[in-house]
C-alpha positions as CSV (number, residue, x, y, z in Angstrom):
1,M,10.6,-6.9,9.8
2,R,8.7,-3.6,9.4
3,R,5.4,-4.5,7.7
4,I,6.7,-7.5,5.9
5,G,5.0,-7.9,2.5
6,L,2.6,-5.0,3.1
7,A,4.6,-1.9,4.0
8,V,1.8,0.6,4.0
9,G,1.1,4.1,5.3
10,I,0.0,7.3,3.6
11,L,3.6,7.4,2.1
12,G,3.4,10.9,0.9
13,V,-0.1,10.8,-0.4
14,T,-0.9,14.2,0.9
15,A,1.9,15.7,-1.1
16,A,1.5,13.5,-4.1
17,A,-2.1,14.4,-4.5
18,A,-1.0,17.9,-5.7
19,A,1.8,16.6,-7.9
20,C,2.0,15.0,-11.3
21,G,4.1,12.3,-13.1
22,S,5.2,8.9,-12.1
23,G,8.4,7.0,-11.2
24,S,10.0,4.0,-12.8
25,G,13.2,2.0,-12.1
26,T,15.8,0.0,-13.9
27,V,18.0,-2.9,-12.8
28,P,21.6,-2.1,-13.7
29,S,23.3,-3.8,-10.8
30,E,25.1,-7.2,-11.1
31,P,25.0,-9.9,-8.5
32,A,28.0,-10.3,-6.2
33,A,30.3,-13.3,-6.0
34,P,29.2,-16.3,-3.9
35,L,29.8,-16.0,-0.2
36,T,30.7,-18.7,2.3
37,S,31.6,-16.8,5.5
38,A,30.2,-17.5,8.9
39,A,28.3,-14.2,8.7
40,A,26.8,-15.2,5.3
41,D,23.2,-14.9,6.6
42,H,23.7,-11.3,7.6
43,I,25.4,-10.5,4.3
44,R,22.6,-12.3,2.5
45,L,20.0,-10.1,4.2
46,A,21.8,-7.0,3.0
47,A,22.1,-8.4,-0.5
48,M,18.4,-9.0,-0.7
49,R,17.5,-5.4,0.2
50,L,17.1,-3.1,-2.8
51,R,19.8,-0.5,-3.3
52,L,19.8,3.0,-4.8
53,E,21.8,1.8,-7.8
54,D,19.1,-0.8,-8.5
55,L,16.7,2.1,-9.3
56,G,16.6,4.5,-12.2
57,P,17.8,8.2,-12.3
58,N,16.2,10.8,-9.9
59,W,15.5,8.2,-7.2
60,R,16.9,9.1,-3.8
61,S,17.4,7.4,-0.4
62,E,15.1,8.5,2.3
63,A,15.1,8.1,6.1
64,P,13.0,5.0,7.1
65,S,9.4,6.0,8.1
66,S,8.8,6.0,11.8
67,D,5.1,5.3,11.2
68,S,4.1,1.9,12.6
69,S,0.3,2.2,12.7
70,S,-0.1,-0.7,10.2
71,S,2.5,-2.9,11.8
72,K,-0.3,-4.4,13.9
73,C,-1.4,-6.2,10.8
74,D,2.0,-8.0,10.5
75,P,1.6,-11.7,11.1
76,R,4.5,-13.3,13.1
77,P,4.1,-17.0,12.7
78,K,5.0,-19.0,15.8
79,D,7.7,-21.6,15.8
80,V,9.8,-20.0,13.1
81,K,13.5,-19.1,13.8
82,I,15.2,-16.0,12.4
83,T,18.9,-16.2,11.8
84,A,19.4,-12.7,10.4
85,G,17.1,-9.7,10.6
86,S,14.2,-8.8,12.8
87,W,10.4,-8.4,12.8
88,N,11.0,-4.9,14.0
89,S,13.5,-3.9,11.3
90,R,12.7,-0.6,9.6
91,G,14.4,-1.5,6.3
92,V,15.3,1.0,3.6
93,D,13.3,3.5,1.8
94,F,13.6,5.4,-1.5
95,G,11.6,8.2,-3.2
96,F,11.0,9.6,-6.7
97,G,9.8,13.1,-6.3
98,T,6.4,13.1,-4.6
99,T,4.9,10.5,-6.8
100,A,6.6,7.2,-6.1
101,S,8.0,5.4,-3.0
102,I,9.8,2.1,-2.5
103,H,10.3,0.2,0.8
104,S,12.6,-2.8,1.0
105,D,13.7,-5.2,3.7
106,A,14.6,-8.9,4.2
107,I,14.8,-11.7,6.8
108,V,16.8,-14.9,6.8
109,F,15.1,-17.9,8.5
110,A,16.6,-21.2,9.8
111,S,14.8,-23.1,7.1
112,A,13.0,-22.7,3.8
113,A,9.8,-24.0,5.5
114,D,10.0,-21.2,8.0
115,A,10.3,-18.7,5.2
116,Q,7.4,-20.2,3.3
117,K,5.2,-20.2,6.4
118,T,5.8,-16.5,6.7
119,V,4.9,-15.9,3.1
120,D,1.6,-17.9,3.5
121,A,0.7,-15.9,6.6
122,N,1.3,-12.5,4.9
123,M,-0.7,-13.5,1.9
124,S,-3.8,-14.3,3.8
125,G,-7.0,-12.4,3.2
126,K,-7.2,-11.5,6.8
127,V,-3.9,-9.6,6.7
128,V,-5.0,-7.6,3.6
129,K,-8.3,-6.6,5.2
130,C,-6.4,-5.5,8.3
131,V,-4.2,-3.3,6.2
132,E,-7.2,-1.8,4.4
133,R,-8.7,-0.9,7.8
134,E,-5.5,0.7,9.0
135,L,-5.1,2.7,5.9
136,T,-8.7,4.0,6.2
137,K,-7.9,5.1,9.8
138,Q,-4.8,6.9,8.6
139,F,-6.6,8.8,5.9
140,K,-9.3,9.9,8.4
141,K,-6.5,11.9,10.2
142,A,-5.4,13.7,7.0
143,K,-7.0,17.1,6.6
144,S,-6.2,17.9,2.9
145,V,-7.2,14.6,1.3
146,K,-10.1,12.2,1.6
147,L,-10.1,8.5,0.9
148,L,-13.1,7.6,-1.3
149,G,-12.4,3.9,-1.4
150,I,-9.7,1.2,-1.3
151,S,-9.6,-2.2,-3.0
152,S,-7.1,-5.1,-3.2
153,S,-6.1,-7.7,-5.8
154,V,-3.6,-10.5,-6.1
155,L,-0.9,-9.8,-8.7
156,R,-0.2,-12.7,-11.0
157,R,3.4,-12.7,-12.1
158,H,6.0,-15.1,-13.5
159,Q,7.9,-17.3,-11.1
160,I,11.0,-15.6,-9.7
161,G,13.4,-17.2,-7.3
162,D,11.8,-19.9,-5.1
163,G,8.7,-17.9,-4.7
164,F,7.2,-14.5,-5.9
165,S,3.9,-13.3,-4.4
166,G,2.3,-9.9,-4.8
167,I,-0.8,-7.9,-3.8
168,R,-2.0,-4.5,-5.1
169,L,-3.9,-2.0,-3.0
170,T,-5.7,0.7,-5.1
171,M,-6.7,3.9,-3.4
172,N,-9.1,6.5,-4.7
173,V,-8.3,9.8,-3.1
174,A,-10.0,13.2,-3.4
175,K,-8.2,16.5,-2.9
176,G,-10.9,19.2,-3.2
177,K,-12.8,18.5,-6.4
178,K,-10.0,16.5,-8.0
179,I,-9.9,12.7,-7.7
180,Y,-6.6,10.7,-7.9
181,K,-5.6,7.1,-7.8
182,F,-2.7,5.6,-5.9
183,F,-1.3,2.1,-6.3
184,L,0.6,0.2,-3.7
185,D,2.2,-3.0,-4.9
186,A,3.6,-5.3,-2.1
187,F,5.8,-8.2,-3.0
188,L,7.5,-11.1,-1.2
189,V,10.5,-12.8,-2.9
190,R,11.7,-16.1,-1.4
191,Q,15.1,-17.5,-2.2
192,D,15.6,-20.7,-0.2
193,R,15.3,-19.7,3.5
194,A,15.7,-16.0,2.8
195,L,12.6,-13.8,2.4
196,A,12.7,-10.3,0.9
197,E,9.8,-7.8,0.8
198,F,9.5,-4.6,-1.2
199,T,6.6,-2.3,-1.9
200,Y,6.3,0.1,-4.7
201,M,3.8,3.0,-4.4
202,N,3.0,5.0,-7.5
203,A,0.6,7.8,-8.1
204,F,-1.9,8.0,-10.9
205,Q,-1.0,4.7,-12.6
206,P,0.4,1.4,-11.5
207,A,4.2,1.0,-11.5
208,D,5.4,-0.8,-14.6
209,S,5.2,-4.6,-14.2
210,S,8.5,-5.2,-16.0
211,T,10.3,-2.8,-13.6
212,E,8.8,-4.5,-10.6
213,D,9.7,-7.9,-11.9
214,G,13.2,-6.7,-12.7
215,L,13.7,-5.6,-9.1
216,A,12.5,-8.9,-7.8
217,K,14.9,-10.7,-10.1
218,T,17.8,-8.6,-8.8
219,I,16.8,-9.5,-5.2
220,A,16.5,-13.2,-6.0
221,Q,19.8,-13.3,-8.0
222,R,21.8,-11.7,-5.2
223,G,20.1,-13.9,-2.6
224,A,21.0,-17.1,-4.6
225,L,24.6,-16.1,-5.0
226,S,25.0,-15.2,-1.3
227,Q,23.6,-18.4,0.2
C-alpha cells in the first residue's frame, strides 16, 4: 500500500499557502449488501476505499500522486500474508480546492492478527519520526515556502470497527512574511483482517473530527458487510 497510515508529501502545500478556506466532508453513502463470492477479498478492498460520494460537495477525484519519497518510511512487517491489495498500491486521491486533500487505500490480510501487526508497526514512534524527516527534506526542495517546524500527536477517538488509530502531523509553513499551519491526519481502520488507511490534509485548521470519524465509520461498515 502506498504510505499505509501515513500518506504524506507536500500535497499541494505550495499552492495552498496562497489560498484560503478549508474543506469538510459528509457521509451520505449507504453500505452495500453482504458479499460471499470467491472474489470477496478484492471486493472488500474496494469497499473500504473512500469514494467521491462519501465526501461533501465541491470535492473532486484526482490522479494518484506519483511522489514516493516518504514511502521509505512504510513498515512492511515480515510473515504477514496479503490476500487482496499490495504494499505498492497508489490508492485513490481527492481534493477540495487547494486547501484540502484526502488519500485512501486498503489491504486485506490472511488473518486479523496480520492486519493488527501492520497497524502496530505503522503506529510506532520510529515511523512517525521517519515521516517527519522525509517531509522536512521535501520542504527544503520547495522554493516558495519554508517549513518552520513540524510536530506529531496521537489522535484519541472513539472505537470504530475492530480498531481505529490516528496520528496528526502539524506543519508551520512560511510564505514570505505570512505564516500558515497545515494539518495532516492519518488514520488506520481495521475491520477483522481488512485494513484501510486514509489521510486528511487541511489548511489553516484541523479537519472536523466528526467528519473524519464519519468517514471511518463508512469504511468500517462497508468492510463489515463485505466480509
